[in-house]
C-alpha positions in Angstrom: 10.6 9.3 20.5 8.2 6.5 19.8 9.1 3.2 21.6 9.5 1.4 18.3 11.1 2.7 15.2 10.2 0.0 12.6 6.8 -1.4 11.7 6.7 -4.2 9.2 3.7 -5.8 7.6 3.1 -9.4 8.5 4.7 -11.9 6.2 7.3 -9.6 4.7 10.8 -11.1 4.7 13.7 -8.8 5.6 15.4 -9.2 2.2 12.1 -8.3 0.3 11.2 -5.4 2.5 10.5 -2.0 1.0 9.9 0.9 3.4 8.9 4.5 3.7 10.9 6.7 6.2 9.1 9.1 8.5 11.1 11.8 10.3 10.6 12.3 14.0 8.9 15.7 13.1 6.5 14.0 10.8 5.5 11.4 13.5 5.1 14.2 16.1 2.8 16.1 13.7 0.7 13.0 13.3 0.6 12.4 17.0 -0.4 15.9 17.9 -3.0 16.4 15.2 -4.4 13.0 14.4 -3.9 11.2 17.6 -4.3 13.9 20.3 -6.7 16.0 18.2 -4.9 19.3 18.6 -5.5 22.0 16.0 -2.7 22.7 13.6 -2.2 26.1 15.3 -1.8 24.4 18.7 0.4 21.6 17.3 2.7 24.1 15.5 3.0 26.1 18.7 3.9 22.9 20.7 6.5 21.9 18.1 8.0 25.5 17.9 7.5 25.6 14.1 5.3 27.7 11.8 1.9 26.5 10.9 3.0 26.0 7.3 5.9 23.7 8.4 3.5 21.7 10.6 1.1 21.4 7.7 3.9 20.2 5.3 5.1 17.6 7.8 1.6 16.4 8.4 0.7 16.0 4.7 4.0 14.3 4.0 3.6 11.9 6.9 0.0 11.0 5.9 1.0 10.3 2.3 3.9 8.0 3.5 1.6 6.1 5.9 -1.0 5.6 3.2 1.7 4.5 0.7 2.9 1.9 3.3 -0.6 0.6 3.9 -1.6 0.4 0.3 1.7 -1.2 -0.9 2.6 -3.3 2.1 5.7 -1.4 2.9 7.5 -1.1 6.2 7.5 2.2 8.1 10.8 3.4 9.6 11.1 6.3 11.9 14.4 8.1 11.7 16.3 11.1 10.4 15.6 14.7 10.9 16.9 17.4 13.2 14.9 17.9 16.4 15.3 18.9 20.0 13.4 16.9 22.7 11.2 19.2 24.8 13.1 18.4 28.0 16.3 19.7 26.3 14.8 23.1 25.7 
């Protein structure tokens, strides 16, 4: 889990805040591929999902992050079914 689960653009008041929601799986796909530089094959293996599922999560997450940046929306990390690796 990321240490923070809400990222808000500077100057946005809580009542005026629009947000996009990223699932934990989407954030993990971004972390493995875009941050750590793993191939999609390696990332899907680490996440115990198919390459297609990883690709779908990655594309969805990228679109949401870009939407948040372009439109000044907050980014929330929540929802989704997942098992932390130490629980496996």
